C-alpha positions in Angstrom: 98.3 90.2 124.8 94.6 89.3 125.0 92.8 87.4 127.7 89.5 85.7 126.9 87.6 85.3 130.2 84.0 85.2 129.0 83.6 81.5 128.4 85.7 80.1 131.3 84.3 82.6 133.8 80.7 81.9 132.8 81.4 78.2 132.8 83.0 78.3 136.2 80.1 80.3 137.8 77.5 78.1 136.3 79.5 75.0 137.4 79.7 76.4 140.9 75.9 76.9 140.9 75.5 73.4 139.7 77.8 72.1 142.4 75.8 73.9 145.1 72.5 72.4 143.7 74.1 69.0 143.4 75.2 69.2 147.1 71.6 69.8 148.1 70.0 67.3 145.8 72.5 64.5 146.2 72.1 64.5 149.9 68.3 63.9 149.8 67.2 67.5 150.1 69.5 68.4 153.0 72.7 70.4 152.8 75.9 68.6 153.2 79.0 70.8 153.4 81.4 67.9 152.5 79.5 67.2 149.2 79.6 70.9 148.4 83.3 71.1 149.2 84.1 68.2 146.9 81.9 69.5 144.0 83.2 73.1 144.4 86.8 71.8 144.5 86.4 70.1 141.1 84.7 73.2 139.7 87.6 75.4 140.9 90.2 73.1 139.3 88.1 73.1 136.1 87.9 76.9 136.2 91.7 77.2 136.6 92.3 75.0 133.6 89.8 76.9 131.6 91.4 80.2 132.5 94.9 79.0 131.5 93.6 77.4 128.3 91.5 80.6 127.6 94.7 82.8 127.4 96.1 83.6 124.0 99.0 85.8 123.0 98.5 87.6 119.7 101.5 89.1 118.0 101.0 92.3 116.1 100.8 91.9 112.4 103.8 92.9 110.3 103.8 96.6 109.8 102.3 97.5 106.4 102.1 100.9 104.9 98.9 102.6 106.0 96.4 102.6 103.2 92.7 103.5 103.3 90.5 100.5 103.4 88.8 99.6 100.0 85.5 100.8 101.3 86.7 104.3 102.4 85.6 107.2 100.2 88.2 108.9 98.2 89.3 112.3 99.5 86.8 115.0 98.4 84.1 112.6 97.4 80.8 111.6 99.0 79.9 108.6 101.2 81.6 105.3 101.1 80.2 102.5 99.0 81.0 98.8 98.9 80.7 95.8 101.2 80.8 96.0 105.0 84.2 94.6 106.1 84.0 91.1 107.6 85.8 92.2 110.8 83.1 94.7 111.5 80.4 92.1 111.2 82.4 89.8 113.5 82.8 92.5 116.0 79.0 93.1 116.0 78.3 89.4 116.4 80.9 89.2 119.2 79.4 92.2 121.0 75.9 90.6 120.7 77.1 87.3 122.1 78.9 89.0 125.0 75.7 90.9 125.9 73.7 87.7 125.8 76.4 85.9 127.9 76.3 88.8 130.5 72.5 88.6 130.7 72.6 84.9 131.4 75.4 85.3 134.0 73.6 88.2 135.8 70.3 86.3 135.9 72.0 83.2 137.3 73.7 85.4 140.0 70.3 87.0 140.9 68.8 83.5 141.1 71.7 82.4 143.4 71.3 85.6 145.5 67.7 84.8 146.1 68.7 81.4 147.5 71.8 82.4 149.4 71.6 81.4 153.0 75.1 82.5 153.9 75.4 86.2 154.8 78.9 86.2 153.5 77.9 84.8 150.1 75.0 87.3 149.9 77.3 90.2 150.7 79.8 89.0 148.1 77.2 88.8 145.4 75.8 92.2 146.4 79.4 93.7 146.0 79.8 92.0 142.6 76.4 93.4 141.5 77.5 96.9 142.5 80.7 96.6 140.4 78.9 95.7 137.2 75.9 98.0 137.4 73.2 95.7 138.8 71.2 97.3 141.6 68.6 96.0 144.0 65.2 97.7 144.0 63.5 98.0 147.4 60.3 100.0 146.8 59.1 100.4 150.5 57.6 103.8 151.0 57.2 104.6 147.3 53.9 105.2 145.5 52.7 102.0 143.8 53.3 102.1 140.0 52.1 99.0 138.1 54.7 99.7 135.4 57.5 99.3 137.9 56.1 97.3 140.8 54.2 94.0 141.1 51.5 93.9 143.7 51.7 90.8 145.8 49.2 91.7 148.5 47.5 94.6 150.2 47.1 95.8 153.8 44.6 98.3 155.3 45.9 101.9 155.2 46.6 103.6 158.5 45.2 106.8 157.1 44.2 108.5 153.8 47.8 109.6 153.1 48.9 105.9 153.0 46.5 105.0 150.2 48.6 103.5 147.3 51.9 103.7 149.2 54.0 100.5 149.3 54.0 99.1 152.9 56.9 96.7 152.3 58.8 94.9 149.6 58.1 91.2 149.6 60.8 90.3 147.0 63.6 92.6 146.0 63.7 93.7 142.3 66.8 94.2 140.2 67.9 96.6 137.5 70.8 96.1 135.2 72.3 99.4 134.1 68.8 101.0 134.4 67.0 98.2 132.6 64.5 96.3 134.8 65.5 92.7 135.3 62.8 91.8 137.8 60.0 94.0 139.2 59.9 94.1 143.0 56.9 92.3 144.5 55.3 94.6 147.0 52.5 94.9 149.6 50.4 98.1 149.0 48.3 100.1 151.5 44.7 100.1 150.4 41.8 102.3 151.6 40.4 101.9 155.1 36.8 101.5 154.0 37.6 98.5 151.7 37.3 95.0 153.3 38.9 91.9 151.9 
């Protein structure tokens, strides 16, 4: 039995984000919990229907005698020659599409995390990030590196040892399985003799 969750899950989360934005914009810039509840309710119903429709049961193919594929080398000969099987091409395309879908979903969740005003929602998103390999980057106390950090501002150093050290992180950065999604924006200590 297989269960295709990619499309319905992505659609439900994007729909939930749209519902939250709609709740803000439809009420003239303010937040109205009733509008959000109505919009979120319809998104949850849609997600449930998509989840149910997204399920498929695949029966195993009739057992056939095992034969080497036509592209496999004969025993005792060199490398295989011939066309790449269509299934292998489809698997590569499906993997590329899944990676692209995951990137869009992670970036959407980062965008939602930046705007989360509810501590419970922020905590839930942080937990989900941890489960899928997305980590927050708070660079406070590290030495400034322009390849990894983005300087937002500077402050006077308290002493020579503080020169080039990050005083605080203005906006948290994110990495996805080690790949930088967003550089943290930081405030860097600068030399005492320099005046702005």
